C-alpha positions in Angstrom: 6.0 8.7 2.6 2.3 8.2 1.8 1.5 9.1 5.4 2.9 5.7 6.5 5.4 5.1 9.3 8.1 2.4 9.3 7.3 -0.1 12.0 3.5 -0.1 11.3 1.9 -3.5 11.3 0.6 -4.8 8.0 -3.0 -4.5 9.4 -2.4 -0.8 10.3 -1.1 -0.2 6.7 -4.2 -1.9 5.2 -6.4 0.3 7.4 -4.5 3.4 6.4 -4.9 2.5 2.7 -8.6 1.8 3.2 -8.2 -1.9 2.3 -10.2 -4.9 3.7 -9.6 -8.6 3.4 -11.7 -8.6 0.2 -9.5 -5.9 -1.4 -6.5 -7.7 -2.8 -6.4 -5.2 -5.7 -8.1 -1.8 -5.3 -7.7 1.6 -6.8 -7.0 4.2 -4.0 -7.0 8.0 -4.3 -4.2 9.4 -2.2 -4.8 12.7 -0.5 -2.8 15.3 -2.5 -1.6 12.7 -5.0 -2.8 10.5 -7.8 -5.0 7.4 -7.7 -2.9 4.3 -7.6 -3.8 0.6 -7.8 -2.9 -1.1 -4.5 -2.0 -4.7 -5.2 -1.6 -6.9 -2.1 -1.8 -10.3 -3.7 1.8 -11.2 -2.9 2.6 -12.0 0.8 5.0 -9.6 2.5 4.7 -6.8 -0.1 2.1 -4.3 -1.4 2.8 -3.0 -4.9 1.6 0.4 -6.0 0.8 0.5 -9.6 -0.3 3.4 -11.9 -3.7 2.8 -13.6 -2.8 4.6 -16.8 -0.3 2.0 -18.0 -2.5 -0.6 -19.8 -1.3 -4.0 -21.0 2.2 -3.6 -19.7 4.6 -5.9 -21.5 6.8 -6.2 -18.4 5.7 -6.3 -14.8 7.9 -3.4 -13.7 6.3 -1.0 -16.3 3.4 0.0 -14.0 5.0 -0.1 -10.6 5.5 3.2 -8.9 6.1 1.9 -5.4 6.4 -1.0 -3.0 5.7 -1.4 0.7 7.8 -4.3 2.0 7.0 -6.1 5.3 9.2 -8.4 7.4 7.4 -10.5 10.0 4.2 -8.4 9.5 6.0 -5.0 10.1 6.5 -2.3 7.5 10.3 -2.1 6.9 10.6 -0.5 3.4 8.8 2.2 1.5 10.0 2.5 -2.0 8.8 5.0 -4.7 10.1 5.3 -8.2 9.5 7.2 -11.4 8.3 5.2 -14.4 10.5 5.6 -17.5 7.8 7.3 -19.6 7.6 10.9 -20.4 3.8 10.9 -20.9 3.0 9.8 -17.3 0.0 12.0 -16.4 0.0 11.4 -12.6 3.4 11.1 -11.0 3.5 10.0 -7.4 5.6 12.6 -5.7 7.3 10.2 -3.1 8.3 12.9 -0.6 10.7 12.5 2.3 10.8 15.2 4.9 8.3 17.4 3.2 9.8 18.6 0.0 12.6 16.2 -1.1 11.5 13.3 -3.3 11.0 12.0 -6.8 11.9 14.6 -9.5 13.8 16.7 -6.9 17.4 17.7 -7.9 19.7 15.1 -6.3 21.8 18.0 -5.1 18.9 19.1 -2.9 19.7 16.2 -0.5 22.8 18.1 0.5 20.7 19.9 3.1 20.7 16.5 5.0 24.5 16.1 4.9 27.2 15.2 2.6 26.3 12.9 -0.3 28.0 9.6 -1.1 27.5 7.5 -4.2 27.6 3.7 -4.2 28.8 2.6 -7.6 27.8 -1.0 -7.0 24.1 -0.3 -6.0 24.0 2.9 -8.1 22.4 4.9 -5.2 23.2 7.9 -3.2 23.2 7.9 0.6 24.1 10.3 3.4 26.6 9.1 5.9 25.1 9.3 9.4 21.5 9.4 8.1 20.4 5.8 8.3 17.5 4.5 6.3 17.5 6.7 3.2 18.8 6.0 -0.2 17.9 7.3 -3.6 19.0 7.1 -7.3 19.6 9.8 -9.8 18.5 10.0 -13.4 22.0 9.4 -14.8 23.0 6.5 -12.5 26.4 8.0 -11.8 28.2 10.2 -9.2 26.9 13.7 -8.9 30.3 15.1 -9.9 29.9 13.4 -13.4 26.3 14.6 -13.9 25.4 17.4 -11.5 21.9 18.1 -12.9 20.5 14.7 -12.0 17.0 14.4 -10.5 15.7 11.7 -8.1 14.1 8.7 -9.9 14.1 6.2 -7.0 13.6 6.8 -3.2 13.8 4.2 -0.5 13.1 4.8 3.2 13.9 1.7 5.3 14.7 0.3 8.7 18.3 -0.8 8.9 
């Protein structure tokens, strides 16, 4: 996702995002996607925020993604939809080309059988390590088959 590869060093990610040591918070225009605010003020994580949410009451209200590092290496890429209908620029958060945010959850069946974790409220595909995603109804697909993807996490296990 975002043209980044798990296992990249934090420095490589900064370079890929066009950041320098002086750019702790910077608006970045992603190729084929929206402009996002890249916030690297917290050690070990880079938050991706949407610029259109002004004066968010809660910190989560403008976060559309996170890049998480362990020992200076990218281990998690997370993308999520904001819970607002009027979002003008939605980050697509694609995995394997065309599966991602706003895709039907059922579209993931092309990767294998879907399993739902009731505790974590995420879907995963047995045998496909490093991918989990959440649906719009936070329940098993058999209960709400028309769900779309609202959260996508690609990670090193």
